C-alpha positions as CSV (number, residue, x, y, z in Angstrom):
1,M,-6.1,-23.3,16.3
2,T,-7.8,-21.6,19.1
3,E,-10.7,-19.4,18.0
4,R,-10.2,-15.7,18.8
5,R,-12.7,-12.9,18.5
6,Y,-11.5,-9.9,16.7
7,Q,-11.7,-6.7,18.8
8,P,-10.2,-3.4,17.6
9,I,-8.1,-1.4,20.1
10,T,-8.2,2.3,19.3
11,L,-6.8,5.5,20.8
12,S,-9.8,5.6,23.2
13,T,-9.3,2.1,24.5
14,I,-5.5,1.4,24.3
15,E,-4.9,2.8,27.8
16,R,-7.0,-0.1,29.2
17,S,-4.6,-2.6,27.6
18,P,-2.1,-4.3,29.9
19,F,0.6,-3.4,27.4
20,W,0.0,0.3,27.8
21,E,2.1,0.5,31.0
22,R,5.0,-1.2,29.2
23,I,5.3,1.9,27.0
24,P,7.6,4.6,28.4
25,G,5.7,7.7,29.6
26,D,7.2,10.1,27.0
27,L,6.2,7.7,24.2
28,R,2.7,7.5,25.6
29,D,2.4,11.3,25.4
30,G,3.5,11.2,21.8
31,I,0.9,8.5,21.0
32,R,-1.9,10.5,22.5
33,V,-0.8,13.6,20.5
34,V,0.1,12.1,17.1
35,G,-2.9,9.7,17.3
36,Q,-5.2,12.7,16.9
37,V,-3.7,13.2,13.4
38,L,-2.6,9.7,12.2
39,P,-5.2,7.0,12.6
40,F,-4.5,4.4,15.3
41,R,-6.0,0.9,15.4
42,V,-4.4,-2.3,16.7
43,N,-5.6,-5.7,18.1
44,A,-4.6,-8.2,20.7
45,Y,-2.9,-10.5,18.2
46,V,-0.5,-7.8,17.1
47,L,0.2,-6.7,20.7
48,E,0.7,-10.3,22.0
49,E,2.4,-12.1,19.1
50,L,4.2,-9.6,16.9
51,I,5.7,-6.9,19.1
52,D,8.8,-7.6,21.2
53,W,8.1,-5.5,24.2
54,A,11.6,-5.9,25.6
55,A,12.8,-4.0,22.5
56,V,10.4,-1.1,22.6
57,P,10.7,1.6,21.3
58,D,13.1,0.1,18.7
59,D,11.0,-3.0,17.9
60,P,10.0,-2.6,14.2
61,M,6.4,-3.8,14.8
62,F,5.9,-1.3,17.6
63,R,6.9,1.5,15.3
64,L,4.8,0.0,12.5
65,V,1.5,0.4,14.5
66,F,2.0,3.0,17.2
67,P,2.1,6.7,16.1
68,L,5.1,8.3,17.7
69,G,6.0,12.0,18.4
70,E,8.7,12.2,15.7
71,M,6.2,11.3,13.0
72,L,5.0,14.9,13.0
73,A,7.1,18.0,12.3
74,P,8.0,19.7,15.6
75,A,5.8,22.7,14.9
76,E,2.8,20.5,14.1
77,Y,3.4,18.4,17.2
78,A,3.5,21.5,19.4
79,E,0.3,22.8,17.8
80,M,-1.6,19.6,18.3
81,A,-0.2,19.1,21.9
82,A,-1.4,22.6,22.8
83,A,-4.9,22.0,21.4
84,L,-5.1,18.7,23.2
85,A,-4.0,20.3,26.5
86,R,-6.6,23.1,26.1
87,G,-9.3,20.6,25.1
88,D,-10.3,22.9,22.3
89,G,-9.7,23.0,18.6
90,V,-8.3,19.4,18.4
91,R,-10.3,18.4,15.3
92,P,-9.7,21.5,13.1
93,T,-6.0,21.4,14.1
94,A,-5.8,17.7,13.0
95,E,-7.6,18.5,9.8
96,R,-5.2,21.4,9.0
97,I,-2.1,19.2,9.7
98,R,-3.5,16.4,7.5
99,A,-4.1,18.8,4.7
100,G,-0.4,19.3,4.5
101,L,0.4,15.6,4.4
102,N,-0.4,15.1,0.7
103,P,-3.5,12.9,1.3
104,H,-4.0,11.8,-2.4
105,P,-0.6,11.5,-4.1
106,A,0.1,10.6,-7.7
107,G,-3.1,12.0,-9.2
108,Q,-5.5,9.7,-7.4
109,L,-8.4,12.2,-7.6
110,S,-7.2,14.4,-10.5
111,H,-6.0,11.7,-13.0
112,N,-7.2,8.2,-11.9
113,V,-11.0,8.5,-11.6
114,P,-12.6,6.8,-14.7
115,E,-15.9,8.0,-16.3
116,I,-18.9,6.7,-18.1
117,D,-20.6,9.2,-20.4
118,G,-19.0,12.1,-18.5
119,R,-20.0,10.7,-15.0
120,A,-17.1,10.1,-12.6
121,L,-17.2,6.6,-11.1
122,Q,-16.8,6.9,-7.4
123,G,-14.8,4.2,-5.7
124,L,-12.9,3.2,-8.8
125,Q,-9.3,4.1,-9.8
126,R,-7.6,3.4,-13.1
127,K,-4.1,4.4,-13.8
128,Y,-2.9,1.7,-16.2
129,R,-4.4,0.1,-19.2
130,E,-4.9,-3.4,-17.8
131,T,-5.9,-2.8,-14.2
132,V,-8.8,-1.1,-12.3
133,L,-8.8,-0.6,-8.5
134,Y,-12.1,-1.1,-6.7
135,F,-12.8,0.3,-3.2
136,P,-15.9,-1.3,-1.6
137,A,-17.2,1.0,1.1
138,A,-17.5,-1.7,3.7
139,G,-13.8,-2.5,3.3
140,Q,-12.3,0.9,4.2
141,V,-10.8,0.0,7.5
142,C,-8.1,-2.5,8.5
143,H,-7.6,-5.0,11.4
144,A,-4.7,-2.7,12.4
145,Y,-3.3,0.5,10.9
146,C,0.3,1.0,9.7
147,T,1.8,4.3,10.7
148,F,3.3,4.8,7.3
149,C,0.1,4.0,5.4
150,F,-0.5,6.1,2.3
151,R,-4.2,5.1,2.4
152,W,-4.6,7.0,5.7
153,P,-7.3,9.3,4.3
154,Q,-9.6,6.3,4.1
155,F,-9.6,6.1,7.9
156,V,-9.8,9.6,9.3
157,G,-13.6,10.1,9.0
158,D,-13.5,12.9,6.3
159,P,-15.9,11.8,3.5
160,D,-14.2,14.2,1.1
161,L,-11.0,12.3,1.5
162,R,-12.3,8.8,1.2
163,I,-12.5,6.7,-2.0
164,Q,-15.3,4.2,-1.8
165,A,-18.0,2.5,-3.8
166,Q,-21.4,1.5,-2.4
167,G,-21.8,-1.4,-4.9
168,S,-20.3,-3.0,-7.9
169,D,-22.8,-1.8,-10.5
170,D,-20.5,0.9,-11.8
171,L,-17.5,-1.4,-11.8
172,V,-19.4,-4.0,-13.9
173,A,-20.6,-1.4,-16.3
174,F,-17.1,0.0,-16.7
175,L,-15.7,-3.5,-17.3
176,R,-18.3,-4.2,-20.0
177,R,-17.2,-1.1,-21.9
178,T,-13.5,-1.7,-21.4
179,P,-12.4,-5.1,-22.8
180,E,-8.7,-4.3,-22.4
181,L,-9.1,-4.5,-18.6
182,T,-7.9,-7.9,-17.4
183,D,-7.2,-7.3,-13.7
184,V,-9.5,-6.0,-10.9
185,L,-7.7,-5.1,-7.6
186,V,-10.2,-5.1,-4.7
187,T,-8.5,-2.8,-2.2
188,G,-9.0,-0.4,0.7
189,G,-8.5,-0.2,3.6
190,D,-8.7,-3.9,3.5
191,P,-11.5,-5.9,1.8
192,M,-10.8,-8.8,4.2
193,V,-12.5,-6.9,7.0
194,M,-15.8,-7.5,5.3
195,K,-17.9,-10.6,6.0
196,A,-17.5,-13.2,3.4
197,A,-21.1,-12.8,2.3
198,V,-20.7,-9.1,1.8
199,L,-17.4,-9.5,-0.1
200,A,-19.2,-12.1,-2.3
201,R,-21.9,-9.6,-3.3
202,H,-19.1,-7.3,-4.6
203,V,-17.1,-9.9,-6.3
204,E,-19.5,-12.5,-7.8
205,P,-20.9,-10.2,-10.4
206,L,-17.4,-10.1,-11.9
207,L,-17.7,-13.8,-12.7
208,D,-20.3,-13.2,-15.4
209,P,-19.2,-15.0,-18.6
210,A,-19.8,-11.7,-20.4
211,L,-16.8,-10.4,-18.4
212,D,-14.5,-13.2,-19.5
213,H,-11.8,-10.7,-20.3
214,V,-11.3,-10.2,-16.6
215,S,-8.7,-12.9,-16.0
216,T,-7.4,-12.0,-12.5
217,I,-9.1,-10.8,-9.3
218,R,-6.6,-9.4,-6.8
219,F,-7.2,-8.7,-3.1
220,G,-4.9,-6.2,-1.4
221,T,-4.7,-7.1,2.2
222,K,-2.8,-6.8,5.5
223,A,-5.2,-9.3,7.2
224,L,-2.8,-12.2,6.6
225,T,-0.4,-10.9,9.2
226,Y,-2.5,-8.5,11.3
227,W,-5.3,-10.9,11.8
228,P,-4.5,-14.3,10.2
229,H,-7.5,-15.8,12.1
230,R,-9.6,-14.3,9.3
231,F,-8.6,-17.2,7.1
232,V,-8.4,-19.9,9.9
233,T,-10.8,-19.5,12.8
234,D,-13.1,-16.6,12.1
235,P,-16.8,-17.8,12.0
236,D,-16.9,-17.3,8.2
237,A,-13.3,-18.2,7.4
238,D,-14.4,-21.2,5.4
239,D,-17.0,-19.2,3.5
240,L,-14.2,-16.7,2.5
241,L,-12.0,-19.5,1.2
242,R,-14.9,-21.0,-0.7
243,L,-15.3,-17.7,-2.4
244,F,-11.7,-17.9,-3.5
245,E,-12.4,-21.4,-4.8
246,R,-15.5,-20.2,-6.8
247,I,-13.4,-17.5,-8.4
248,T,-10.7,-20.0,-9.3
249,L,-13.3,-22.5,-10.7
250,S,-14.7,-19.7,-12.9
251,G,-11.4,-19.9,-14.8
252,R,-9.9,-16.8,-13.2
253,H,-6.8,-16.3,-11.1
254,V,-7.1,-15.2,-7.5
255,A,-4.1,-13.2,-6.3
256,V,-3.8,-12.3,-2.6
257,M,-1.5,-9.3,-2.5
258,A,-0.2,-9.6,1.0
259,H,1.5,-6.6,2.6
260,V,4.3,-8.0,4.8
261,N,6.7,-5.4,6.2
262,H,9.0,-7.6,8.3
263,P,9.8,-11.4,8.5
264,V,8.5,-11.6,12.1
265,E,5.0,-11.3,10.6
266,L,5.4,-14.7,9.0
267,S,6.7,-16.4,12.1
268,T,3.6,-17.5,14.0
269,P,1.7,-20.9,13.6
270,V,-1.6,-19.2,12.8
271,V,-0.2,-17.1,9.9
272,R,1.4,-20.3,8.4
273,A,-1.9,-22.1,8.7
274,A,-3.6,-19.2,7.0
275,I,-1.1,-19.3,4.1
276,A,-1.6,-23.0,3.7
277,R,-5.4,-22.7,3.6
278,I,-5.3,-19.8,1.1
279,R,-3.0,-21.8,-1.2
280,A,-5.3,-24.8,-1.0
281,T,-8.0,-22.8,-2.8
282,G,-5.9,-22.4,-5.9
283,A,-5.1,-18.7,-5.1
284,T,-1.5,-17.4,-5.1
285,L,0.0,-15.1,-2.5
286,R,2.4,-12.3,-3.4
287,V,4.5,-10.4,-0.9
288,Q,5.0,-6.6,-1.1
289,A,5.9,-3.8,1.2
290,P,7.6,-0.4,1.3
291,L,11.2,0.2,2.5
292,L,10.9,2.0,5.8
293,R,13.6,3.7,7.8
294,R,13.7,2.4,11.4
295,I,11.6,-0.7,10.5
296,N,13.1,-2.7,7.6
297,D,15.9,-0.6,6.1
298,D,18.2,-3.6,6.4
299,P,19.1,-5.9,3.5
300,A,19.3,-8.9,5.9
301,A,15.7,-8.4,6.9
302,W,14.5,-8.2,3.3
303,A,16.5,-11.3,2.3
304,E,15.1,-13.2,5.2
305,L,11.5,-12.1,4.3
306,W,11.9,-13.2,0.7
307,R,13.5,-16.5,1.6
308,L,10.8,-17.2,4.2
309,A,8.0,-16.2,1.9
310,T,9.3,-18.4,-0.9
311,R,9.6,-21.4,1.5
312,L,6.0,-20.9,2.5
313,G,4.8,-20.8,-1.1
314,M,4.5,-17.0,-1.5
315,I,5.9,-15.0,-4.4
316,P,8.1,-12.0,-3.6
317,Y,6.7,-9.2,-5.6
318,Y,7.7,-5.6,-4.8
319,M,9.9,-3.5,-2.6
320,F,8.3,-0.1,-2.7
321,V,9.7,3.3,-1.9
322,E,7.8,5.0,0.9
323,R,5.2,7.2,-0.8
324,D,5.3,11.0,-0.6
325,T,2.3,11.3,1.8
326,G,1.6,11.0,5.5
327,P,4.6,10.9,7.9
328,R,7.0,10.2,5.0
329,R,9.9,12.1,6.5
330,Y,10.0,9.7,9.5
331,F,10.2,6.7,7.2
332,E,11.8,7.8,3.9
333,V,15.1,6.4,2.7
334,P,17.3,8.1,0.0
335,L,16.9,6.4,-3.3
336,A,20.7,5.7,-3.6
337,R,20.6,3.8,-0.3
338,A,17.3,2.1,-1.2
339,A,18.9,0.7,-4.4
340,R,21.9,-0.6,-2.4
341,I,19.6,-2.3,0.1
342,F,17.6,-3.9,-2.6
343,A,20.7,-5.1,-4.5
344,E,22.3,-6.6,-1.4
345,A,19.1,-8.4,-0.4
346,Y,18.6,-9.6,-3.9
347,R,22.1,-11.1,-4.1
348,G,21.3,-13.0,-0.8
349,V,18.4,-15.1,-2.2
350,S,18.0,-17.8,-4.7
351,G,16.6,-17.4,-8.2
352,L,13.1,-18.4,-7.0
353,A,12.9,-15.4,-4.8
354,R,14.2,-13.0,-7.5
355,T,10.7,-12.5,-8.7
356,V,10.8,-9.4,-6.6
357,R,11.2,-5.9,-8.1
358,G,12.3,-2.7,-6.6
359,P,12.9,-0.3,-5.2
360,S,9.8,1.0,-7.0
361,M,8.0,4.4,-6.8
362,S,4.3,4.7,-7.6
363,T,4.5,8.2,-9.2
364,L,2.1,10.3,-11.2
365,P,3.3,9.1,-14.7
366,G,3.8,5.5,-13.6
367,K,5.6,2.9,-11.5
368,V,9.4,3.8,-11.6
369,V,12.0,1.3,-10.5
370,V,15.5,2.4,-9.5
371,D,17.8,-0.2,-11.1
372,G,20.9,1.3,-9.6
373,T,23.6,3.8,-10.6
374,V,25.8,4.0,-13.6
375,E,28.6,6.2,-14.7
376,I,28.5,7.8,-18.2
377,G,31.1,10.2,-19.4
378,G,32.4,10.5,-15.9
379,E,29.0,11.5,-14.6
380,Q,27.1,9.3,-12.1
381,R,23.4,8.7,-12.9
382,F,20.4,6.8,-11.6
383,A,19.3,4.1,-14.0
384,L,15.5,4.0,-14.1
385,R,12.7,2.2,-15.8
386,F,8.9,2.3,-15.8
387,L,7.5,-1.0,-14.7
388,Q,4.0,0.4,-15.4
389,A,3.0,3.7,-17.0
390,R,0.0,5.7,-18.1
391,D,1.6,5.6,-21.5
392,P,2.2,1.9,-22.3
393,D,4.9,2.8,-24.7
394,W,7.1,3.9,-21.7
395,V,7.0,0.5,-20.0
396,N,10.5,-1.1,-19.6
397,R,12.3,1.8,-21.4
398,P,15.5,2.6,-19.6
399,F,16.2,6.3,-18.9
400,H,18.5,8.2,-16.6
401,A,18.3,10.8,-13.8
402,A,21.1,13.0,-12.5
403,F,22.5,11.4,-9.4
404,D,21.3,13.0,-6.2
405,P,22.4,11.3,-3.0
406,E,19.7,13.0,-0.9
407,A,16.7,12.4,-3.2
408,T,13.9,10.3,-1.8
409,W,11.2,10.6,-4.4
410,F,10.9,10.8,-8.2
411,D,9.8,14.5,-8.2
412,Q,13.2,15.4,-6.6
413,L,15.1,14.0,-9.6
414,R,16.1,15.7,-12.8
415,P,16.8,14.3,-16.2
416,A,20.4,13.4,-16.9
417,S,20.2,14.5,-20.5
418,P,17.8,16.2,-22.9
419,A,16.9,12.7,-24.3
420,D,15.6,11.8,-20.8
421,A,13.5,14.9,-20.3
422,R,10.2,13.5,-21.6
423,F,10.1,11.0,-18.7
424,F,10.1,13.8,-16.1
425,P,6.8,15.7,-16.6
426,H,7.3,17.4,-13.2
427,V,10.4,19.3,-14.4
428,A,8.9,21.5,-17.2
429,E,6.3,24.0,-16.1
430,G,2.9,23.2,-17.7
431,A,4.1,19.7,-18.8
432,T,1.4,17.1,-19.1
433,V,1.3,13.5,-18.0
434,P,0.8,11.1,-20.9
435,G,-2.5,9.3,-20.8
436,G,-1.8,6.5,-23.2
437,A,-0.5,5.8,-26.7
438,A,-3.9,6.6,-28.2
439,G,-4.4,9.9,-26.3
440,G,-5.8,8.6,-23.0
441,L,-7.0,5.4,-21.4
442,A,-10.5,4.4,-22.4
443,G,-13.0,5.8,-19.9
444,E,-10.4,8.0,-18.1
445,R,-10.3,11.7,-17.9
446,P,-7.6,13.3,-20.1
447,A,-4.3,13.9,-18.3
448,A,-3.9,17.4,-17.0
449,A,-0.9,19.4,-15.9
450,E,0.6,18.2,-12.6
């Protein structure tokens, strides 16, 4: 593979790219305006290898990385365009619009921040009994930004919105006190933007034999498809893979949680070389992505993605529902249609690819999957389950919601019967979100009203 040097392309430099002139003028105007609100970052690999420029603006990868005018509400777009034209008030206008985009959904700051002796642990998130999320400060960017990304507050420069940890001391201390934690998810942004030596300083303390209850270290990343050279030709690519090997040799499982939105992302020789090199370390790769209108809302695309991933030795893991943050209205798909897309794609693959689950919503009380629709007593209902929950007793318990063909998120649903009501804490005013069978997860703040 030819070595390439990573160079980010941002809103201030994209107009110098030879590809800029291939974008129609009205779309360029939209990119300039919306890019003040939604973070924009891309690189030459994405522009050259993944986007079909003959299909712009309908090409899915183009829509995945370029912020377009329709991604803001018309009034918000007009307000930002006016500020940009005046050359005044751009930043406060952007901040005001962002504040209305639900920057931290599902209780990330109100419910998920763990504590030690009453002190909040910055840069850690714990929603479920077995898993803690860790956000190292040096990993809070990506090789390119997705326009749908629900982690966009990590990128916009506002320290009050960013979740980050300067070092792993708090994580190690929390793990020592919490033996039921088995999984650490290193996330961001993207931890793969860090140099291998820096990432090692965050991860190697977790290999202490005293933390033997930590059996899995996961890395949430988009680098595999936005910059696969990270694992192949970057100057410290070999060092990164040796880190994976050291974790594996410690007796722990390395899981690379690869965000892959479209099968084209797995089509290039360099991404396939990256997959092979990662697998050779003993790590596994799992494929997950949200269902996005205008990008991958097609069962054939999902079936192709899962078949291709399985062929390359990756494990299909999740189809998510687009989260209720950022430009969600541009991307959202009604739950009824999402369930149909998942079912059709699922039927189109072999049993080895049916490890995938979905469509799944990461909601305040837990991870809810829409199994489909059923008819009971002549009434159509959504059949739902919690794949994960703050209350472990809720996991895998079937329950029902009244059918709503327009609903796109859990908080728009209502219980189908009184027996289902406890699973809908957003319905009753003053309802609380369960924090665990024993009255709250260890080290976590008590659940509060939504």
